[in-house]
C-alpha positions in Angstrom: 77.7 -12.3 -6.4 80.8 -13.8 -7.9 80.4 -16.9 -10.0 83.0 -19.7 -10.1 84.4 -20.3 -13.5 85.8 -23.6 -14.5 89.2 -23.2 -16.2 89.8 -25.6 -18.9 93.3 -26.7 -19.7 94.0 -27.6 -23.3 93.7 -31.4 -23.8 96.0 -32.8 -26.4 95.1 -35.7 -28.7 96.7 -38.2 -26.3 94.6 -36.9 -23.3 91.5 -37.1 -25.4 92.3 -40.7 -26.4 93.1 -41.6 -22.8 89.7 -40.2 -21.6 87.9 -42.1 -24.4 89.6 -45.3 -23.5 88.8 -44.9 -19.8 85.1 -44.2 -20.5 84.9 -47.5 -22.3 86.8 -49.4 -19.6 87.8 -47.7 -16.4 89.7 -50.9 -15.3 92.5 -50.3 -17.8 95.9 -50.6 -16.1 98.7 -48.1 -16.8 100.3 -50.9 -18.8 97.2 -51.3 -21.0 96.7 -47.6 -21.4 100.3 -47.2 -22.4 99.9 -49.8 -25.1 96.8 -48.2 -26.5 98.3 -44.7 -26.4 101.8 -45.7 -27.4 103.2 -44.4 -24.1 105.2 -46.0 -21.3 103.0 -47.3 -18.4 104.5 -44.5 -16.2 103.6 -41.8 -18.7 100.1 -43.1 -19.1 99.7 -43.3 -15.3 100.9 -39.8 -14.8 98.5 -38.5 -17.5 95.6 -40.3 -15.8 96.6 -38.9 -12.4 96.9 -35.4 -13.8 93.4 -35.7 -15.4 92.0 -36.9 -12.1 93.7 -34.1 -10.2 92.5 -31.4 -12.6 88.9 -32.7 -12.4 88.5 -34.2 -15.9 87.9 -37.6 -14.3 85.5 -37.3 -11.4 85.5 -40.9 -10.3 85.0 -44.5 -11.4 81.7 -46.4 -11.1 80.3 -49.8 -11.9 77.5 -49.8 -14.5 74.7 -52.0 -13.1 72.0 -53.8 -15.1 68.6 -52.4 -13.8 66.6 -55.4 -15.1 68.9 -57.9 -13.2 68.3 -55.7 -10.1 64.5 -56.0 -10.5 64.1 -52.4 -11.7 61.7 -53.1 -14.6 60.3 -49.5 -15.0 62.5 -46.6 -16.1 60.8 -43.3 -16.4 61.2 -39.5 -16.7 59.1 -37.2 -14.5 58.6 -33.5 -15.3 57.9 -31.6 -12.1 56.1 -28.2 -12.2 56.3 -26.1 -9.1 53.4 -23.9 -8.1 55.5 -21.9 -5.7 59.1 -20.8 -6.4 61.8 -19.5 -4.1 65.0 -20.6 -2.5 63.3 -22.3 0.4 61.1 -24.3 -1.8 63.9 -25.3 -4.1 66.1 -26.4 -1.2 63.3 -28.4 0.4 62.6 -30.1 -2.9 66.3 -30.9 -3.5 66.4 -32.4 0.0 63.4 -34.6 -0.9 65.1 -35.8 -4.1 68.2 -36.7 -2.1 66.2 -39.1 0.1 64.8 -41.2 -2.8 67.1 -43.8 -4.2 64.7 -44.5 -7.1 65.4 -41.0 -8.4 68.8 -41.5 -10.0 69.3 -38.1 -11.5 67.5 -34.7 -11.5 68.0 -31.6 -13.5 66.6 -28.1 -13.2 65.2 -27.1 -16.6 64.3 -24.2 -18.8 60.9 -24.3 -20.4 57.6 -25.5 -19.0 58.8 -27.9 -16.4 61.0 -26.8 -13.5 62.7 -30.2 -12.9 63.3 -33.4 -14.9 63.8 -36.6 -12.9 65.1 -39.9 -14.1 63.7 -42.8 -12.1 64.0 -46.6 -11.9 61.2 -48.4 -10.1 60.4 -52.1 -9.5 57.0 -51.8 -11.1 54.3 -49.4 -12.1 52.8 -49.4 -8.6 56.1 -48.2 -7.2 56.2 -45.4 -9.8 52.6 -44.5 -8.9 53.5 -44.3 -5.1 56.6 -42.2 -5.9 54.4 -39.7 -7.8 51.3 -39.7 -5.5 52.8 -40.3 -2.1 56.1 -38.5 -2.4 56.3 -35.9 -5.1 52.7 -34.5 -5.3 52.4 -33.9 -1.5 55.4 -31.6 -1.5 54.1 -28.1 -0.8 55.8 -26.5 -3.8 54.8 -29.1 -6.4 51.8 -28.1 -8.6 51.8 -31.0 -11.0 53.9 -33.8 -12.5 54.0 -35.4 -15.9 55.5 -38.8 -16.2 56.8 -40.7 -19.2 57.6 -44.4 -19.1 60.5 -45.7 -21.1 59.4 -48.4 -23.5 62.8 -49.1 -24.9 66.2 -47.4 -24.7 67.6 -47.1 -28.2 71.0 -45.6 -27.1 72.4 -46.3 -23.7 74.2 -43.6 -21.7 77.4 -43.2 -23.7 80.7 -41.7 -23.2 81.1 -37.9 -23.4 82.7 -36.6 -26.6 86.4 -35.9 -25.9 
């Protein structure tokens, strides 16, 4: 089976600074980027477009405030499968895709098979997610949940 390798072009200092600036504020215009990077607006715009085309910039999103949206509980759920195999993994992935409160999911090494990051309205909603959605799945053996008390460092920019 052939694996796809990502080819990485060499980023220069200006590309790195452009990526860092856009991670802080994706609304920067070519004019503003040019001023920060000491480039003309057209040069800054062409660099941004090249970085988008080459996949360094995957998209732009608004960062929403979960508390303002009524999502008072943030948690992490470790999922342990009792049954492994491609069909079970695909079925579990389909289940995850249907649940908007599961905002990200990772397959893991170590004890747990998956780590889920969730936002729920309240503890009852988290309890329903665990007991009515995750545990009934045929491949799930157990879950371990952790509720976030306080987030000391928010999701930050990637190092460039």
